[in-house]
Backbone of each chain as ProteinMPNN parsed JSONL, in Angstrom:
{"seq_chain_A": "DTAVSQTPKYLVTQMGNDKSIKCEQNLGHDTMYWYKQDSKKFLKIMFSYNNKELIINETVPNRFSPKSPDKAHLNLHINSLELGDSAVYFCASSQGGGAAKNIQYFGAGTRLSVL", "coords_chain_A": {"N_chain_A": [[0.849, -1.205, 0.0], [0.66, 2.118, -0.97], [1.869, 4.9, 0.763], [1.753, 7.719, 0.411], [0.161, 8.873, -2.281], [0.167, 9.986, -5.622], [-1.573, 11.298, -8.417], [-1.813, 12.325, -11.832], [1.117, 10.31, -12.73], [2.615, 11.253, -14.795], [2.255, 14.118, -16.82], [1.449, 15.654, -19.687], [0.966, 18.561, -21.454], [-0.578, 21.324, -23.22], [0.436, 24.75, -23.434], [-1.483, 27.156, -21.684], [-3.581, 25.525, -21.017], [-5.717, 24.08, -18.412], [-5.032, 22.175, -15.549], [-5.167, 19.427, -13.184], [-3.672, 17.976, -10.276], [-3.722, 15.173, -8.193], [-3.612, 14.167, -4.749], [-3.249, 11.764, -2.217], [-3.148, 10.543, 1.08], [-2.571, 7.775, 3.242], [-1.738, 7.634, 5.807], [-2.809, 8.686, 8.035], [-2.079, 11.222, 8.719], [-2.146, 14.755, 9.588], [-1.317, 16.932, 8.211], [-0.538, 18.242, 5.048], [1.379, 18.747, 2.026], [2.497, 20.645, -0.838], [5.169, 20.523, -3.08], [7.509, 21.96, -5.373], [9.784, 20.761, -7.713], [12.431, 21.825, -9.508], [14.263, 21.825, -12.672], [16.863, 21.773, -11.849], [16.796, 20.276, -9.655], [16.018, 21.468, -7.312], [14.134, 21.616, -4.455], [11.176, 23.047, -3.521], [8.927, 24.484, -1.202], [5.453, 24.932, -1.74], [2.708, 25.012, -0.884], [0.878, 24.347, 2.164], [-1.372, 22.404, 4.062], [-3.141, 22.086, 7.071], [-5.192, 19.973, 8.711], [-7.215, 20.592, 6.827], [-6.928, 23.309, 6.669], [-5.372, 26.118, 5.231], [-1.985, 26.673, 5.771], [0.552, 27.293, 4.933], [1.548, 29.378, 2.39], [3.382, 29.995, -0.022], [5.269, 32.286, -2.108], [3.646, 32.044, -4.775], [2.364, 31.935, -8.055], [-1.019, 33.051, -8.532], [-2.331, 31.399, -10.225], [-2.06, 28.896, -9.382], [-3.871, 26.757, -7.39], [-4.521, 25.281, -4.396], [-6.47, 22.617, -2.966], [-8.205, 21.171, -0.324], [-10.187, 18.664, 0.339], [-10.554, 16.956, 2.476], [-8.66, 15.825, 5.341], [-7.035, 13.843, 4.366], [-6.56, 14.248, 1.739], [-5.105, 16.303, -0.757], [-5.307, 18.426, -3.307], [-4.013, 19.866, -6.344], [-4.596, 22.505, -8.387], [-3.987, 23.912, -11.529], [-4.147, 26.762, -13.393], [-4.219, 28.088, -16.736], [-1.68, 27.159, -17.883], [1.881, 27.577, -18.063], [5.065, 27.621, -19.81], [7.116, 27.677, -17.935], [6.076, 26.321, -15.828], [6.684, 23.72, -16.022], [7.918, 20.961, -14.378], [8.726, 18.784, -11.608], [6.225, 17.851, -9.432], [5.768, 17.403, -6.072], [3.913, 15.772, -3.599], [3.493, 15.736, -0.074], [3.26, 14.462, 3.306], [2.727, 14.908, 6.827], [2.698, 14.305, 10.375], [1.421, 16.698, 12.331], [2.639, 18.793, 15.037], [5.051, 18.474, 17.638], [8.661, 18.637, 17.129], [9.518, 15.995, 16.87], [7.574, 14.767, 15.476], [7.625, 15.784, 12.99], [8.364, 14.613, 10.51], [8.404, 14.489, 7.123], [6.689, 12.727, 4.63], [7.025, 11.646, 1.352], [5.275, 11.641, -1.798], [5.498, 9.929, -5.016], [5.8, 11.777, -6.978], [4.765, 14.014, -9.63], [5.379, 14.393, -12.919], [5.299, 17.182, -14.735], [4.929, 18.397, -17.938], [4.95, 21.141, -19.951], [4.028, 22.129, -23.081]], "CA_chain_A": [[0.0, 0.0, 0.0], [1.443, 3.343, -1.063], [1.476, 5.769, 1.861], [1.378, 8.989, -0.196], [0.043, 8.568, -3.701], [-0.187, 11.113, -6.478], [-1.968, 10.987, -9.788], [-1.105, 11.262, -12.544], [2.578, 10.326, -12.583], [3.122, 12.085, -15.882], [1.225, 14.99, -17.37], [1.963, 16.46, -20.797], [-0.157, 19.4, -21.863], [-0.247, 22.529, -23.976], [0.351, 26.053, -22.758], [-2.814, 27.755, -21.612], [-4.565, 24.591, -20.478], [-5.89, 23.958, -16.959], [-4.86, 20.783, -15.159], [-5.152, 19.14, -11.744], [-2.919, 16.838, -9.753], [-4.372, 14.737, -6.956], [-2.758, 13.528, -3.764], [-3.954, 11.116, -1.115], [-2.271, 9.835, 2.018], [-3.282, 6.841, 4.12], [-0.93, 7.537, 7.02], [-3.512, 9.295, 9.163], [-1.458, 12.514, 9.027], [-3.082, 15.873, 9.511], [-0.722, 18.029, 7.455], [-0.111, 17.861, 3.705], [2.196, 19.782, 1.386], [2.899, 20.563, -2.239], [6.487, 21.048, -3.392], [7.891, 21.98, -6.779], [11.213, 20.495, -7.914], [12.761, 22.289, -10.849], [15.2, 21.002, -13.45], [18.12, 21.68, -11.095], [16.495, 19.409, -8.517], [15.781, 22.249, -6.101], [12.802, 21.305, -3.941], [10.706, 24.24, -2.834], [7.561, 24.4, -0.703], [4.465, 25.809, -2.342], [1.543, 25.132, -0.001], [0.659, 23.324, 3.166], [-2.662, 22.398, 4.738], [-3.235, 21.349, 8.321], [-6.616, 19.745, 8.979], [-7.975, 21.289, 5.786], [-6.727, 24.755, 6.729], [-4.134, 26.546, 4.582], [-1.069, 27.245, 6.735], [1.701, 27.819, 4.21], [1.226, 29.804, 1.036], [4.576, 30.706, -0.442], [5.057, 33.196, -3.234], [3.314, 31.197, -5.911], [1.338, 32.622, -8.858], [-2.371, 32.643, -8.131], [-2.842, 30.372, -11.144], [-1.987, 27.645, -8.631], [-4.825, 26.778, -6.286], [-4.664, 23.997, -3.709], [-7.777, 22.37, -2.37], [-8.156, 20.017, 0.571], [-11.557, 18.279, 0.704], [-10.456, 16.374, 3.816], [-7.246, 15.876, 5.707], [-6.284, 12.806, 3.669], [-6.446, 14.623, 0.332], [-4.721, 17.676, -1.107], [-5.195, 18.504, -4.754], [-3.408, 21.1, -6.856], [-5.15, 22.892, -9.68], [-3.17, 24.941, -12.166], [-4.828, 27.41, -14.524], [-3.422, 28.803, -17.76], [-0.319, 26.64, -17.732], [2.965, 28.248, -18.783], [6.244, 26.765, -20.002], [7.893, 27.651, -16.691], [5.454, 25.438, -14.825], [7.231, 22.372, -16.208], [8.693, 20.581, -13.187], [8.134, 17.647, -10.901], [5.478, 18.317, -8.269], [5.704, 16.37, -5.03], [3.036, 15.888, -2.457], [4.062, 15.133, 1.135], [2.402, 14.591, 4.486], [3.378, 14.692, 8.123], [1.834, 14.466, 11.531], [1.777, 17.956, 12.972], [2.987, 18.704, 16.45], [6.43, 18.791, 17.973], [9.7, 18.306, 16.154], [9.643, 14.553, 16.703], [6.545, 14.277, 14.569], [7.586, 16.55, 11.753], [9.002, 13.961, 9.385], [7.506, 14.538, 5.981], [6.776, 11.567, 3.743], [6.76, 12.165, 0.01], [4.77, 10.824, -2.889], [6.464, 9.622, -6.071], [5.959, 12.925, -7.856], [4.068, 14.141, -10.911], [6.234, 15.146, -13.849], [4.469, 18.016, -15.603], [5.621, 18.993, -19.086], [4.087, 22.079, -20.663], [4.602, 22.307, -24.423]], "C_chain_A": [[0.871, 1.238, 0.0], [0.947, 4.329, -0.019], [0.98, 7.126, 1.34], [1.33, 8.743, -1.705], [-0.446, 9.778, -4.473], [-0.635, 10.594, -7.833], [-2.202, 12.282, -10.551], [0.392, 11.303, -12.257], [3.226, 11.214, -13.636], [1.956, 12.884, -16.448], [1.881, 15.852, -18.444], [0.8, 17.255, -21.352], [0.339, 20.635, -22.598], [-0.327, 23.757, -23.079], [-1.073, 26.561, -22.777], [-3.878, 26.832, -21.053], [-4.644, 24.682, -18.961], [-5.778, 22.482, -16.605], [-4.871, 20.652, -13.642], [-4.286, 17.937, -11.44], [-3.548, 16.48, -8.409], [-3.373, 14.052, -6.041], [-3.604, 12.971, -2.636], [-2.933, 10.451, -0.211], [-3.105, 8.982, 2.958], [-2.526, 6.624, 5.424], [-1.633, 8.106, 8.248], [-2.916, 10.632, 9.573], [-2.464, 13.643, 8.906], [-2.529, 17.062, 8.72], [-0.22, 17.515, 6.116], [0.518, 19.047, 3.002], [2.256, 19.549, -0.121], [4.254, 21.241, -2.382], [6.666, 21.046, -4.906], [9.394, 21.711, -6.844], [11.561, 20.841, -9.351], [13.823, 21.409, -11.496], [16.555, 20.86, -12.754], [17.928, 20.914, -9.793], [16.264, 20.16, -7.215], [14.33, 22.091, -5.67], [12.309, 22.485, -3.11], [9.24, 24.106, -2.443], [6.663, 25.371, -1.445], [3.336, 26.081, -1.349], [1.588, 24.054, 1.072], [-0.713, 23.517, 3.784], [-2.545, 21.578, 6.007], [-4.7, 21.209, 8.665], [-7.5, 20.607, 8.086], [-7.803, 22.807, 5.807], [-5.375, 25.118, 6.114], [-3.221, 27.203, 5.601], [0.218, 27.755, 6.103], [1.233, 28.169, 2.809], [2.404, 30.647, 0.576], [4.261, 31.582, -1.649], [4.885, 32.377, -4.499], [2.268, 31.953, -6.729], [-0.057, 32.148, -8.484], [-3.061, 31.778, -9.174], [-2.832, 29.002, -10.467], [-2.964, 27.719, -7.466], [-4.921, 25.395, -5.669], [-6.084, 23.873, -3.168], [-7.716, 21.102, -1.552], [-9.574, 19.655, 0.99], [-11.639, 17.619, 2.072], [-8.987, 16.204, 4.124], [-6.408, 14.788, 5.044], [-6.019, 13.159, 2.205], [-6.025, 16.081, 0.188], [-4.469, 17.702, -2.605], [-4.595, 19.847, -5.152], [-3.971, 21.367, -8.242], [-4.316, 24.024, -10.252], [-3.91, 25.468, -13.382], [-3.814, 28.002, -15.497], [-1.942, 28.424, -17.696], [0.675, 27.369, -18.621], [4.155, 27.298, -18.879], [7.028, 26.597, -18.703], [7.287, 26.798, -15.595], [5.963, 24.008, -14.948], [8.178, 22.056, -15.059], [8.123, 19.261, -12.683], [7.477, 18.193, -9.64], [5.326, 17.158, -7.293], [4.686, 16.758, -3.975], [3.726, 15.225, -1.269], [3.058, 15.261, 2.262], [3.229, 14.382, 5.736], [2.326, 14.791, 9.211], [2.275, 15.736, 12.232], [2.097, 17.766, 14.429], [4.435, 19.045, 16.658], [7.413, 18.285, 16.938], [9.756, 16.811, 15.871], [8.636, 14.009, 15.699], [6.645, 14.901, 13.19], [8.385, 15.932, 10.638], [7.993, 13.956, 8.251], [7.772, 13.346, 5.074], [6.26, 11.986, 2.379], [6.097, 11.135, -0.9], [5.828, 10.691, -3.975], [6.635, 10.753, -7.077], [5.106, 12.842, -9.112], [4.95, 14.989, -11.813], [5.334, 15.865, -14.848], [5.332, 18.625, -16.707], [4.631, 19.86, -19.837], [4.748, 22.412, -21.999], [4.144, 23.607, -25.075]], "O_chain_A": [[1.729, 1.396, 0.869], [-0.255, 4.574, 0.082], [-0.064, 7.622, 1.763], [2.351, 8.441, -2.323], [-1.347, 10.496, -4.04], [-0.138, 9.581, -8.326], [-2.73, 13.242, -9.989], [0.876, 12.232, -11.61], [4.254, 11.845, -13.391], [0.83, 12.396, -16.543], [2.752, 16.671, -18.154], [-0.241, 16.688, -21.685], [1.531, 20.943, -22.592], [-1.067, 23.784, -22.096], [-1.785, 26.412, -23.77], [-4.953, 27.284, -20.658], [-3.78, 25.267, -18.307], [-6.36, 21.633, -17.281], [-4.623, 21.612, -12.913], [-4.18, 17.004, -12.237], [-3.865, 17.352, -7.6], [-2.41, 13.436, -6.499], [-4.544, 13.61, -2.162], [-1.962, 9.862, -0.687], [-4.178, 9.381, 3.41], [-2.649, 5.58, 6.065], [-1.118, 8.021, 9.363], [-3.21, 11.13, 10.659], [-3.485, 13.525, 8.229], [-3.203, 18.082, 8.578], [0.444, 16.48, 6.049], [0.238, 20.201, 3.328], [2.092, 18.431, -0.609], [4.477, 22.35, -1.895], [6.062, 20.247, -5.622], [10.18, 22.339, -6.134], [11.053, 20.23, -10.292], [14.226, 20.386, -10.943], [17.307, 19.929, -13.042], [18.807, 20.913, -8.931], [16.308, 19.568, -6.137], [13.41, 22.394, -6.43], [12.937, 22.874, -2.125], [8.411, 23.671, -3.243], [7.062, 26.496, -1.743], [3.048, 27.231, -1.018], [2.228, 23.013, 0.923], [-1.161, 24.643, 4.002], [-1.929, 20.512, 6.02], [-5.385, 22.207, 8.889], [-8.424, 21.268, 8.561], [-8.461, 23.514, 5.045], [-4.357, 24.506, 6.435], [-3.612, 28.181, 6.237], [0.907, 28.582, 6.701], [0.603, 27.359, 2.128], [2.42, 31.864, 0.763], [3.133, 31.609, -2.14], [5.849, 32.063, -5.197], [1.365, 32.558, -6.15], [-0.254, 30.978, -8.156], [-4.241, 31.455, -9.033], [-3.503, 28.071, -10.912], [-2.895, 28.637, -6.649], [-5.346, 24.445, -6.325], [-6.788, 24.859, -2.949], [-7.233, 20.073, -2.024], [-10.117, 20.274, 1.905], [-12.662, 17.707, 2.751], [-8.146, 16.418, 3.251], [-5.182, 14.812, 5.152], [-5.316, 12.424, 1.513], [-6.509, 16.965, 0.896], [-3.533, 17.076, -3.103], [-4.657, 20.824, -4.407], [-3.834, 20.55, -9.152], [-3.978, 24.978, -9.55], [-4.256, 24.711, -14.289], [-2.7, 28.364, -15.117], [-1.076, 29.271, -17.48], [0.376, 27.731, -19.759], [4.251, 26.315, -18.144], [7.539, 25.517, -18.408], [7.907, 26.576, -14.556], [5.704, 23.177, -14.078], [9.126, 22.798, -14.801], [7.179, 18.706, -13.246], [8.109, 18.917, -8.87], [4.828, 16.086, -7.638], [4.614, 17.903, -3.528], [4.464, 14.256, -1.443], [2.124, 16.06, 2.192], [4.29, 13.76, 5.705], [1.221, 15.29, 8.998], [3.417, 15.822, 12.683], [1.854, 16.7, 14.995], [4.993, 19.844, 15.905], [7.041, 17.592, 15.991], [10.018, 16.408, 14.738], [8.821, 12.927, 15.142], [5.843, 14.589, 12.31], [9.032, 16.653, 9.879], [6.869, 13.477, 8.403], [8.919, 13.003, 4.788], [5.199, 12.6, 2.261], [6.328, 9.932, -0.785], [6.914, 11.263, -3.875], [7.517, 10.695, -7.934], [4.771, 11.759, -9.592], [5.235, 16.149, -11.515], [4.693, 15.24, -15.693], [6.337, 19.284, -16.436], [3.598, 19.38, -20.304], [5.874, 22.908, -22.046], [4.537, 23.903, -26.203]]}, "seq_chain_B": "EDKVVQSPLSLVVHEGDTVTLNCSYEVTNFRSLLWYKQEKKAPTFLFMLTSSGIEKKSGRLSSILDKKELFSILNITATQTGDSAIYLCAVRSGGSNYKLTFGKGTLLTVNP", "coords_chain_B": {"N_chain_B": [[15.283, 35.478, 5.323], [15.094, 31.955, 5.41], [17.925, 29.795, 4.984], [19.585, 27.121, 3.399], [22.483, 25.397, 2.777], [24.199, 23.152, 0.808], [27.057, 21.061, 0.432], [29.527, 18.964, -1.169], [28.135, 19.99, -4.38], [28.097, 17.967, -6.183], [29.466, 14.66, -6.378], [31.773, 12.154, -7.1], [32.605, 8.868, -6.546], [34.402, 5.799, -5.792], [33.251, 2.459, -5.336], [33.272, 1.355, -1.985], [34.613, 3.509, -0.965], [34.624, 6.14, 1.544], [32.344, 8.717, 2.24], [31.651, 12.166, 2.955], [29.059, 14.314, 3.432], [27.986, 17.684, 3.417], [26.072, 20.106, 5.237], [24.992, 23.286, 5.771], [23.326, 25.885, 7.608], [21.132, 28.74, 7.887], [18.778, 29.842, 9.815], [15.8, 31.157, 11.31], [15.037, 30.557, 14.614], [15.599, 27.637, 14.941], [14.42, 24.294, 14.61], [14.589, 21.555, 13.767], [16.684, 19.302, 11.83], [16.716, 17.596, 8.803], [17.607, 14.73, 6.87], [17.335, 13.498, 3.606], [17.094, 10.931, 1.097], [17.151, 10.869, -2.361], [16.337, 8.963, -4.988], [15.258, 7.851, -8.001], [12.711, 8.772, -7.729], [10.551, 9.561, -5.201], [11.715, 11.587, -2.479], [13.211, 9.941, 0.232], [13.032, 9.449, 3.703], [15.808, 9.776, 5.873], [17.249, 10.637, 8.311], [16.454, 12.473, 11.298], [17.508, 15.257, 13.094], [17.829, 16.852, 16.148], [19.26, 17.629, 18.35], [22.468, 18.79, 19.368], [25.549, 17.082, 18.737], [24.753, 14.465, 19.059], [24.97, 11.428, 17.604], [23.254, 10.061, 14.882], [22.534, 6.869, 13.597], [22.397, 4.526, 10.96], [22.932, 1.579, 9.781], [25.363, 1.775, 7.339], [25.227, 4.466, 7.223], [25.495, 7.61, 8.814], [24.853, 10.471, 10.89], [25.346, 13.77, 12.152], [24.792, 16.638, 14.193], [25.636, 20.061, 14.589], [24.76, 22.541, 16.479], [25.828, 24.877, 17.323], [27.719, 25.695, 15.477], [26.119, 25.607, 13.329], [25.684, 23.474, 11.401], [25.481, 20.315, 9.679], [26.593, 16.951, 9.143], [26.586, 14.233, 6.867], [27.569, 10.999, 6.845], [28.754, 8.359, 4.828], [29.841, 5.165, 4.88], [31.981, 2.686, 3.336], [30.903, 2.745, 0.634], [28.342, 1.848, -1.74], [27.131, 0.935, -5.022], [24.415, 1.262, -4.977], [24.062, 3.389, -3.312], [24.127, 5.6, -4.82], [22.632, 8.623, -5.501], [20.608, 11.584, -4.991], [21.262, 13.516, -2.214], [19.434, 15.119, 0.164], [19.232, 17.898, 2.29], [17.309, 19.303, 4.847], [15.764, 21.906, 6.708], [13.805, 22.584, 9.527], [12.199, 25.408, 10.656], [11.249, 27.859, 13.155], [7.875, 28.477, 14.371], [4.458, 27.651, 13.634], [3.971, 26.385, 11.309], [5.23, 24.182, 10.221], [7.104, 24.229, 8.194], [9.51, 23.152, 5.838], [12.753, 23.951, 4.763], [14.663, 23.329, 2.009], [17.976, 22.336, 1.001], [20.004, 22.495, -2.005], [20.854, 20.001, -2.562], [23.099, 17.147, -2.775], [24.566, 15.465, -5.339], [25.397, 12.237, -5.451], [27.514, 9.931, -6.908], [28.308, 6.62, -7.183], [30.724, 4.649, -8.366], [31.364, 1.379, -9.76]], "CA_chain_B": [[14.81, 34.248, 4.701], [15.87, 30.774, 5.799], [18.846, 29.363, 3.933], [20.256, 25.84, 3.626], [23.508, 25.258, 1.737], [24.83, 21.832, 0.844], [28.281, 20.906, -0.355], [29.606, 19.526, -2.514], [26.906, 19.816, -5.166], [28.163, 16.621, -6.749], [30.606, 13.9, -5.884], [31.905, 10.847, -7.743], [33.54, 8.035, -5.779], [34.402, 4.372, -6.131], [32.697, 1.558, -4.306], [34.175, 1.121, -0.866], [35.067, 4.788, -0.398], [33.8, 6.808, 2.558], [32.038, 10.09, 1.83], [31.043, 13.079, 3.928], [28.256, 15.364, 2.81], [27.858, 18.796, 4.348], [24.874, 20.937, 5.189], [25.02, 24.408, 6.713], [22.022, 26.542, 7.567], [20.851, 29.985, 8.591], [17.322, 29.906, 9.952], [15.352, 31.755, 12.561], [14.38, 29.631, 15.528], [15.813, 26.276, 14.456], [13.712, 23.23, 15.313], [15.157, 20.242, 13.445], [17.323, 19.154, 10.526], [16.388, 16.285, 8.254], [18.293, 14.257, 5.669], [16.557, 12.627, 2.732], [17.768, 10.36, -0.071], [16.258, 10.848, -3.511], [16.819, 8.243, -6.163], [14.569, 8.361, -9.192], [11.372, 9.309, -7.46], [10.265, 10.319, -3.988], [12.709, 11.649, -1.408], [12.892, 9.052, 1.349], [13.577, 9.97, 4.945], [16.948, 9.08, 6.466], [17.477, 11.0, 9.709], [16.066, 13.778, 11.828], [18.406, 15.643, 14.177], [17.361, 18.031, 16.883], [20.219, 17.972, 19.406], [23.878, 18.794, 18.968], [26.518, 16.117, 19.229], [24.223, 13.097, 19.18], [25.033, 10.827, 16.281], [22.21, 9.121, 14.461], [23.208, 5.888, 12.765], [21.577, 3.477, 10.363], [23.813, 0.804, 8.909], [26.596, 2.462, 6.946], [24.984, 5.905, 7.215], [25.412, 8.269, 10.115], [24.741, 11.909, 10.77], [25.502, 14.491, 13.397], [24.391, 18.046, 14.089], [26.344, 21.026, 15.44], [23.874, 23.706, 16.511], [26.607, 26.093, 17.58], [28.318, 26.094, 14.203], [25.017, 25.601, 12.35], [25.861, 22.574, 10.275], [25.341, 18.877, 9.888], [27.253, 16.119, 8.143], [26.071, 12.888, 6.622], [28.66, 10.115, 6.447], [28.43, 7.041, 4.292], [31.059, 4.356, 4.824], [31.943, 1.52, 2.439], [29.828, 3.061, -0.313], [27.927, 0.862, -2.727], [26.503, 1.61, -6.173], [23.052, 1.592, -4.577], [24.041, 4.66, -2.578], [24.049, 6.689, -5.798], [21.366, 9.329, -5.325], [20.733, 12.963, -4.502], [21.027, 13.589, -0.773], [18.842, 16.418, 0.455], [19.201, 18.357, 3.67], [16.21, 20.252, 5.043], [15.692, 22.427, 8.074], [12.519, 23.121, 9.979], [12.419, 26.575, 11.506], [10.211, 28.123, 14.142], [6.531, 28.765, 13.905], [3.575, 26.488, 13.703], [3.564, 25.96, 9.968], [5.935, 22.946, 9.866], [7.751, 24.429, 6.897], [10.879, 22.688, 5.628], [13.534, 24.607, 3.72], [15.609, 22.354, 1.496], [19.151, 22.72, 0.244], [19.94, 22.081, -3.407], [21.184, 18.591, -2.672], [24.391, 16.657, -3.25], [24.434, 14.306, -6.228], [26.465, 11.275, -5.2], [27.616, 8.835, -7.87], [29.258, 5.613, -6.73], [31.086, 3.789, -9.496], [31.862, 0.054, -9.337]], "C_chain_B": [[15.707, 33.081, 5.103], [16.723, 30.286, 4.637], [19.506, 28.052, 4.345], [21.213, 25.617, 2.461], [24.19, 23.905, 1.885], [26.093, 21.844, -0.011], [28.837, 19.505, -0.164], [28.272, 19.356, -3.24], [26.901, 18.459, -5.847], [29.485, 15.981, -6.36], [30.616, 12.553, -6.59], [32.966, 10.065, -6.988], [33.494, 6.611, -6.308], [33.807, 3.57, -4.99], [33.738, 1.316, -3.23], [34.695, 2.391, -0.23], [34.123, 5.232, 0.712], [33.574, 8.245, 2.12], [31.43, 10.866, 2.994], [30.334, 14.188, 3.175], [27.956, 16.429, 3.859], [26.569, 19.579, 4.143], [25.022, 22.038, 6.225], [23.72, 25.192, 6.567], [22.039, 27.872, 8.317], [19.342, 30.089, 8.653], [16.997, 30.603, 11.257], [14.653, 30.669, 13.37], [14.404, 28.187, 15.021], [15.017, 25.278, 15.302], [14.342, 21.869, 15.043], [15.78, 20.27, 12.063], [17.083, 17.734, 10.056], [17.244, 15.996, 7.034], [17.357, 13.305, 4.922], [17.468, 12.104, 1.618], [16.761, 10.332, -1.21], [16.929, 10.109, -4.656], [15.996, 8.725, -7.339], [13.261, 9.061, -8.859], [11.301, 10.086, -6.148], [11.481, 10.412, -3.073], [12.281, 10.729, -0.263], [13.677, 9.493, 2.572], [14.739, 9.109, 5.437], [17.045, 9.359, 7.968], [16.798, 12.328, 10.034], [16.924, 14.06, 13.051], [17.855, 16.893, 14.834], [18.38, 18.502, 17.908], [21.639, 17.891, 18.892], [24.609, 17.597, 19.519], [26.018, 14.698, 19.362], [24.168, 12.483, 17.797], [23.834, 9.916, 16.054], [22.861, 8.159, 13.466], [22.203, 4.88, 12.23], [22.454, 2.735, 9.375], [25.098, 1.558, 8.624], [26.441, 3.985, 6.94], [24.939, 6.432, 8.646], [25.384, 9.766, 9.904], [24.843, 12.542, 12.141], [25.214, 15.965, 13.148], [25.248, 18.885, 15.046], [25.534, 22.322, 15.426], [24.614, 25.003, 16.799], [27.184, 26.627, 16.277], [27.315, 26.04, 13.053], [25.306, 24.722, 11.138], [25.615, 21.126, 10.711], [26.157, 18.161, 8.821], [26.545, 14.767, 8.065], [27.246, 12.055, 6.118], [28.125, 8.815, 5.882], [29.745, 6.271, 4.18], [30.857, 3.189, 3.858], [30.845, 1.672, 1.39], [29.607, 1.926, -1.31], [27.243, 1.594, -3.866], [25.058, 2.003, -5.846], [22.936, 2.86, -3.739], [23.96, 5.844, -3.522], [22.667, 7.324, -5.741], [21.669, 10.804, -5.084], [20.403, 12.931, -3.01], [20.607, 15.02, -0.431], [18.866, 16.682, 1.955], [18.068, 19.376, 3.778], [16.168, 20.667, 6.5], [14.291, 22.936, 8.355], [12.799, 24.264, 10.947], [11.183, 26.834, 12.348], [8.876, 28.475, 13.549], [5.713, 27.494, 13.866], [3.256, 25.922, 12.329], [4.344, 24.774, 9.431], [6.702, 23.051, 8.564], [9.166, 23.867, 6.908], [11.518, 23.496, 4.519], [14.628, 23.637, 3.299], [16.841, 23.033, 0.917], [19.019, 22.19, -1.179], [20.379, 20.638, -3.618], [22.619, 18.341, -3.099], [24.13, 15.414, -4.087], [25.639, 13.403, -6.025], [26.399, 10.169, -6.249], [28.692, 7.888, -7.373], [29.504, 4.659, -7.889], [31.629, 2.456, -9.004], [33.374, -0.025, -9.447]], "O_chain_B": [[16.931, 33.209, 5.132], [16.321, 30.348, 3.475], [19.933, 27.89, 5.488], [20.807, 25.644, 1.3], [24.694, 23.562, 2.954], [26.181, 22.536, -1.025], [28.643, 18.908, 0.896], [27.385, 18.652, -2.758], [25.844, 17.867, -6.066], [30.47, 16.655, -6.06], [29.585, 11.884, -6.671], [34.089, 10.538, -6.809], [32.666, 6.265, -7.15], [33.864, 3.972, -3.828], [34.917, 1.104, -3.513], [35.166, 2.372, 0.907], [32.986, 4.77, 0.81], [34.507, 8.916, 1.678], [30.792, 10.303, 3.883], [30.94, 14.908, 2.382], [27.707, 16.124, 5.025], [26.054, 19.694, 3.031], [25.16, 21.763, 7.417], [23.088, 25.158, 5.511], [22.831, 28.094, 9.233], [18.696, 30.391, 7.649], [17.806, 30.637, 12.184], [13.786, 29.957, 12.862], [13.365, 27.601, 14.715], [14.945, 25.392, 16.526], [14.601, 21.109, 15.976], [15.466, 21.125, 11.234], [17.229, 16.782, 10.823], [17.569, 16.897, 6.261], [16.696, 12.447, 5.508], [18.46, 12.732, 1.249], [15.648, 9.83, -1.05], [17.933, 10.552, -5.213], [16.032, 9.915, -7.654], [12.768, 9.865, -9.651], [11.919, 11.142, -6.009], [12.203, 9.43, -2.904], [11.123, 10.744, 0.155], [14.847, 9.863, 2.475], [14.67, 7.88, 5.421], [16.939, 8.448, 8.789], [16.599, 13.18, 9.168], [17.056, 13.215, 13.936], [17.47, 17.856, 14.169], [18.362, 19.67, 18.297], [21.971, 17.028, 18.08], [24.334, 17.144, 20.63], [26.781, 13.809, 19.741], [23.428, 12.94, 16.926], [23.458, 9.117, 16.912], [23.637, 8.573, 12.604], [21.293, 4.44, 12.933], [22.691, 3.209, 8.264], [25.83, 1.935, 9.539], [27.403, 4.71, 6.684], [24.417, 5.785, 9.554], [25.832, 10.272, 8.874], [24.481, 11.942, 13.153], [25.374, 16.467, 12.035], [25.541, 18.466, 16.166], [25.614, 23.102, 14.477], [24.096, 26.092, 16.552], [27.15, 27.826, 16.002], [27.647, 26.397, 11.923], [25.188, 25.163, 9.995], [25.554, 20.784, 11.892], [26.385, 18.693, 7.735], [25.999, 14.252, 9.04], [27.844, 12.371, 5.089], [27.163, 8.245, 6.396], [30.654, 6.688, 3.462], [29.733, 2.761, 3.596], [29.963, 0.821, 1.278], [30.514, 1.174, -1.666], [26.82, 2.74, -3.707], [24.545, 2.98, -6.391], [21.833, 3.345, -3.488], [23.748, 6.974, -3.082], [21.655, 6.645, -5.91], [22.826, 11.213, -4.986], [19.38, 12.379, -2.604], [21.322, 15.985, -0.701], [18.562, 15.809, 2.767], [17.895, 20.213, 2.892], [16.491, 19.892, 7.399], [13.679, 23.621, 7.537], [13.533, 24.11, 11.923], [10.193, 26.109, 12.258], [8.767, 28.741, 12.352], [6.237, 26.394, 14.047], [2.372, 25.076, 12.194], [4.14, 24.387, 8.28], [6.925, 22.04, 7.899], [9.924, 24.073, 7.856], [10.917, 23.709, 3.466], [15.419, 23.18, 4.124], [16.77, 24.152, 0.409], [18.042, 21.52, -1.515], [20.285, 20.113, -4.728], [23.268, 19.198, -3.7], [23.55, 14.438, -3.611], [26.763, 13.759, -6.382], [25.354, 9.549, -6.449], [29.838, 8.285, -7.164], [28.598, 3.953, -8.333], [32.276, 2.394, -7.959], [33.963, -1.06, -9.135]]}, "name": "protein", "num_of_chains": 2, "seq": "DTAVSQTPKYLVTQMGNDKSIKCEQNLGHDTMYWYKQDSKKFLKIMFSYNNKELIINETVPNRFSPKSPDKAHLNLHINSLELGDSAVYFCASSQGGGAAKNIQYFGAGTRLSVLEDKVVQSPLSLVVHEGDTVTLNCSYEVTNFRSLLWYKQEKKAPTFLFMLTSSGIEKKSGRLSSILDKKELFSILNITATQTGDSAIYLCAVRSGGSNYKLTFGKGTLLTVNP"}
C-alpha cells in the first residue's frame, strides 16, 4: 500500500490549459504539502494544509490553487499553464505537532511537461 | 529568509570509499534538521536531528548536528553503487507551519 500517492505520474499538456494533480495519504497525518522540484532538482515548498486549513502559502502565482476536501487529500489545480510550470510536483504529508513528529513523507511525484 | 547550503553539489567516488556530505544553515528559531535520499522518485527519509553532538546511525549511514556552528554532516562508509542518489538536507524553523527549507542537494555517484 502506497502511503502517499499522487496521480497522474506524468502529465503532458499545452500552454494555456488547466490541469489538476491529486494527492492522497493513508498515514492518518493531519498536514499535507505541495512542493515543486525544478530542473536543477531544487525542492521548494508551495503550499501546506493542516486539517484542511491553509497554513503555508509561499510566493506562488495565483494560477496555482490547492484544495483540501479532507485531511487525507490535497489537490493542486493549475490554470493557464505556462512553459515555466514544467517541473516535478511532489506531495508530502506529516503528523503535525512537535519536532519529533515533523518527518515529511513524500509521494512519487508528478512530472508536468508544458509544451 | 531561511537558507540551507549543501556541499559539494556533486561527488563521484568508487565503491568502498567513505564520503562526507555537508549541510550548513541559517534559519530563525531552528527546530530540526532532516536528511533525505532521492533516487529516481520520492525523497525518502533518512534522519532527523534536533540535538547537537548526538550521532544518528543506520547501517553504513550516520549523521551528526552542530547547533553552535550551524551545520550537519552525513557520512556514508563503504559506499555501494546503490548509494548513488541525490542527498537532500532540510531544516525546519520556528513557527507552527511545519515548513521545511531544502538545500539544493548533493548528487552522489558511486562507481563500481
